[in-house]
DOTOR-38912 format. One line per 2 residues: number of its first residue (from 1); for each residue x, y, z of C-alpha. Coordinates in steps of 0.25 Angstrom, whole numbers, plus 5000, padded with zeros to 4 digits. Layout:
N
NUM = X Y Z | ...;
This chain:
357
1 = 5000 5000 5000 | 5011 5009 5003;
3 = 5016 5009 4989 | 5003 5012 4983;
5 = 5001 5024 4993 | 5014 5029 4989;
7 = 5011 5028 4974 | 4998 5035 4975;
9 = 5003 5045 4986 | 5003 5057 4976;
11 = 4990 5052 4970 | 4997 5053 4956;
13 = 4989 5042 4949 | 4993 5036 4935;
15 = 4997 5045 4924 | 4992 5059 4930;
17 = 4992 5069 4941 | 4978 5073 4942;
19 = 4972 5086 4946 | 4957 5090 4947;
21 = 4955 5105 4948 | 4942 5108 4954;
23 = 4935 5121 4951 | 4926 5127 4961;
25 = 4914 5135 4957 | 4903 5139 4966;
27 = 4902 5132 4980 | 4912 5121 4983;
29 = 4908 5107 4981 | 4915 5096 4989;
31 = 4924 5088 4979 | 4931 5075 4980;
33 = 4944 5072 4973 | 4947 5058 4970;
35 = 4959 5051 4963 | 4959 5036 4963;
37 = 4964 5025 4954 | 4962 5011 4956;
39 = 4971 5000 4951 | 4969 4985 4951;
41 = 4984 4983 4952 | 4984 4990 4966;
43 = 4979 4985 4979 | 4979 4999 4986;
45 = 4970 5010 4979 | 4973 5024 4983;
47 = 4964 5037 4980 | 4965 5051 4984;
49 = 4952 5058 4988 | 4952 5072 4992;
51 = 4942 5084 4991 | 4943 5098 4984;
53 = 4944 5109 4993 | 4941 5124 4993;
55 = 4944 5135 5004 | 4948 5150 5005;
57 = 4962 5153 5004 | 4974 5146 4997;
59 = 4970 5133 4991 | 4984 5128 4991;
61 = 4984 5129 5006 | 4971 5121 5007;
63 = 4978 5110 4998 | 4989 5109 5009;
65 = 4978 5105 5019 | 4975 5090 5018;
67 = 4961 5092 5024 | 4957 5101 5013;
69 = 4958 5089 5003 | 4951 5078 5011;
71 = 4937 5075 5014 | 4933 5075 5029;
73 = 4927 5061 5027 | 4928 5051 5015;
75 = 4924 5037 5013 | 4926 5028 5001;
77 = 4924 5015 4995 | 4929 5007 4983;
79 = 4919 4997 4978 | 4922 4986 4967;
81 = 4912 4984 4956 | 4909 4974 4946;
83 = 4901 4980 4934 | 4896 4990 4944;
85 = 4892 4980 4955 | 4900 4980 4968;
87 = 4908 4967 4970 | 4907 4968 4985;
89 = 4922 4974 4986 | 4924 4988 4991;
91 = 4935 4996 4999 | 4934 5007 5008;
93 = 4944 5019 5006 | 4954 5021 5016;
95 = 4963 5034 5018 | 4978 5035 5020;
97 = 4988 5046 5021 | 5000 5046 5012;
99 = 5012 5055 5014 | 5019 5055 5001;
101 = 5011 5065 4993 | 5019 5074 4984;
103 = 5021 5087 4992 | 5023 5096 4980;
105 = 5008 5098 4977 | 4998 5108 4981;
107 = 4991 5098 4991 | 4995 5093 5005;
109 = 5006 5083 5005 | 5013 5074 5008;
111 = 5001 5067 5015 | 4988 5064 5009;
113 = 4976 5055 5011 | 4973 5044 5001;
115 = 4962 5034 5001 | 4964 5020 4997;
117 = 4959 5005 4998 | 4965 4992 4996;
119 = 4960 4982 4987 | 4962 4973 4975;
121 = 4954 4978 4963 | 4948 4970 4951;
123 = 4951 4977 4938 | 4938 4971 4932;
125 = 4929 4979 4942 | 4926 4993 4945;
127 = 4928 5001 4958 | 4919 5012 4964;
129 = 4923 5023 4973 | 4913 5029 4983;
131 = 4917 5040 4992 | 4909 5046 5003;
133 = 4914 5060 5007 | 4911 5068 5020;
135 = 4902 5058 5026 | 4894 5056 5013;
137 = 4893 5071 5009 | 4896 5066 4995;
139 = 4901 5054 4988 | 4911 5051 4976;
141 = 4910 5039 4968 | 4917 5033 4956;
143 = 4919 5020 4949 | 4930 5015 4940;
145 = 4934 5002 4933 | 4949 4997 4935;
147 = 4959 4997 4924 | 4963 4983 4921;
149 = 4977 4978 4920 | 4985 4981 4907;
151 = 4991 4971 4899 | 5005 4973 4892;
153 = 5013 4964 4883 | 5026 4972 4882;
155 = 5032 4978 4895 | 5044 4975 4903;
157 = 5037 4963 4908 | 5037 4955 4894;
159 = 5048 4961 4886 | 5060 4970 4890;
161 = 5060 4984 4887 | 5068 4988 4875;
163 = 5073 5002 4875 | 5085 5000 4865;
165 = 5085 4996 4851 | 5095 4988 4842;
167 = 5102 5001 4839 | 5104 5004 4854;
169 = 5094 5016 4853 | 5083 5018 4863;
171 = 5069 5013 4858 | 5055 5012 4864;
173 = 5051 5000 4871 | 5036 4996 4871;
175 = 5026 4993 4882 | 5014 4986 4876;
177 = 5000 4986 4884 | 4992 4976 4877;
179 = 4979 4978 4884 | 4975 4991 4891;
181 = 4963 4985 4897 | 4953 4997 4901;
183 = 4964 5007 4903 | 4963 5020 4895;
185 = 4977 5026 4898 | 4990 5019 4900;
187 = 5004 5022 4906 | 5017 5013 4906;
189 = 5029 5016 4915 | 5041 5008 4917;
191 = 5048 5008 4930 | 5063 5005 4929;
193 = 5071 5001 4941 | 5086 5000 4942;
195 = 5097 5000 4952 | 5109 5010 4954;
197 = 5121 5003 4961 | 5132 5010 4969;
199 = 5141 4998 4971 | 5132 4987 4977;
201 = 5121 4997 4982 | 5109 4997 4974;
203 = 5099 5009 4972 | 5086 5006 4965;
205 = 5082 5017 4955 | 5069 5017 4946;
207 = 5062 5026 4936 | 5049 5026 4928;
209 = 5048 5027 4914 | 5034 5032 4910;
211 = 5031 5025 4897 | 5019 5034 4894;
213 = 5004 5035 4895 | 4993 5032 4884;
215 = 4978 5032 4882 | 4973 5018 4878;
217 = 4960 5011 4875 | 4954 4999 4882;
219 = 4960 4986 4879 | 4970 4991 4869;
221 = 4985 4990 4869 | 4996 5000 4870;
223 = 5011 5001 4868 | 5020 5011 4876;
225 = 5033 5014 4869 | 5044 5017 4880;
227 = 5055 5026 4875 | 5069 5020 4877;
229 = 5076 5033 4878 | 5066 5038 4889;
231 = 5069 5025 4896 | 5084 5027 4896;
233 = 5082 5042 4900 | 5074 5037 4912;
235 = 5085 5027 4916 | 5096 5038 4916;
237 = 5087 5048 4923 | 5084 5038 4934;
239 = 5099 5035 4937 | 5105 5041 4949;
241 = 5116 5051 4947 | 5126 5045 4956;
243 = 5141 5042 4952 | 5142 5031 4963;
245 = 5132 5022 4955 | 5140 5010 4950;
247 = 5129 5003 4941 | 5114 5003 4938;
249 = 5106 4990 4936 | 5092 4987 4931;
251 = 5081 4982 4940 | 5067 4982 4933;
253 = 5056 4988 4925 | 5042 4989 4929;
255 = 5032 4992 4918 | 5019 4999 4924;
257 = 5007 5000 4915 | 4995 5009 4920;
259 = 4982 5010 4914 | 4972 5021 4917;
261 = 4956 5020 4917 | 4948 5027 4907;
263 = 4944 5037 4918 | 4958 5039 4922;
265 = 4962 5041 4908 | 4951 5052 4907;
267 = 4955 5058 4920 | 4970 5059 4915;
269 = 4966 5065 4902 | 4957 5076 4908;
271 = 4968 5080 4918 | 4979 5081 4908;
273 = 4984 5095 4905 | 4975 5103 4896;
275 = 4979 5107 4882 | 4967 5116 4880;
277 = 4971 5131 4881 | 4958 5133 4888;
279 = 4963 5123 4898 | 4949 5116 4898;
281 = 4949 5103 4905 | 4938 5093 4908;
283 = 4937 5086 4921 | 4935 5071 4923;
285 = 4931 5063 4936 | 4924 5049 4937;
287 = 4920 5053 4952 | 4906 5056 4956;
289 = 4902 5064 4968 | 4888 5065 4974;
291 = 4880 5077 4974 | 4886 5090 4971;
293 = 4900 5086 4975 | 4912 5084 4966;
295 = 4922 5073 4964 | 4935 5074 4955;
297 = 4946 5065 4952 | 4945 5050 4948;
299 = 4943 5036 4953 | 4948 5026 4942;
301 = 4958 5016 4939 | 4971 5012 4933;
303 = 4979 4999 4931 | 4994 4998 4934;
305 = 5002 4986 4930 | 5017 4985 4933;
307 = 5026 4975 4927 | 5039 4973 4934;
309 = 5051 4966 4927 | 5065 4966 4933;
311 = 5078 4968 4925 | 5083 4954 4929;
313 = 5073 4943 4928 | 5072 4937 4942;
315 = 5074 4923 4936 | 5087 4928 4929;
317 = 5082 4926 4915 | 5092 4933 4906;
319 = 5081 4935 4895 | 5071 4942 4904;
321 = 5073 4957 4903 | 5065 4970 4906;
323 = 5075 4978 4898 | 5081 4972 4885;
325 = 5096 4970 4884 | 5098 4981 4874;
327 = 5091 4991 4883 | 5099 4986 4895;
329 = 5112 4987 4888 | 5109 5001 4883;
331 = 5106 5006 4897 | 5119 5000 4902;
333 = 5128 5005 4891 | 5122 5018 4886;
335 = 5115 5025 4897 | 5128 5027 4906;
337 = 5120 5025 4919 | 5129 5013 4924;
339 = 5118 5003 4921 | 5122 4988 4919;
341 = 5114 4976 4917 | 5113 4964 4927;
343 = 5103 4956 4918 | 5107 4942 4916;
345 = 5105 4943 4901 | 5116 4955 4901;
347 = 5127 4948 4909 | 5132 4940 4897;
349 = 5134 4952 4889 | 5148 4954 4883;
351 = 5147 4969 4885 | 5149 4970 4900;
353 = 5147 4985 4900 | 5132 4984 4903;
355 = 5130 4972 4912 | 5133 4972 4927;
357 = 5144 4962 4927;
């Protein structure tokens, strides 16, 4: 749970930093602000539920007071539905305080209150949010289906990444998603881990190469081309500038696929910067508030699939790789970053300038 809390601490959800501006005209109406993404790959599900506020004086001063953003009382449930019919499974929301919120924003930090529930979700079912606010003063509801697990045929799991061609030049390496399921926007990242050695002392380093985002249709396929030059640049940028480092070795690559629901894709699109000179922007929410009250934000889902592959196969097979031999050799010989290969398939090379022997 601690890992999930940390991941969502800043409430930066997949692909976007969301901002909902509330324009007040006439008498102020109590407004709930909800940001929640369900993911069947996770067992702890976090959401942020706050309120809009107004008062005399400087609004930035109010933003620094946590109570300005919290409802005095809030109860919430998540109910599992099968074709709109409750399955008998539901969870009550609990609240928790986290302490690693970004401190450079306009709002209070580093502490903030989040709501959560623990449970395994079925990607074939829908889930309904019910909030009762201020002892039933008003309610907020929403329903979402889950984004089903993406299928891929080419990633670091099935074929090695190949960022160098036969002419020893950088090239693109493809990631192929064969079935987008019901996702309407995709993102691919690769998380690369390596070790910097000072004598026999290891220091683990890593970086994330963002392979891009793309809109997609249901049950379609999509190919992401990962730039070899960008991959090399990321390696160089991730290395520590320390003259005492004696060598660097590869550890692993984790390929992360993320699919967004149709509602989330719509929300992201609406909240992108406007290219209209008049700066006219529509608004989007799938939350419903009772009576004259308001709700903004989103309750929806994403699907995250992580595929981990070590640089050296645990069984010692010399033909299993996450980076092909040409790419490995290029990194060791051409980047000038003291990389060497301890892969069993590279140790028999006549050119000992790039293996670790």
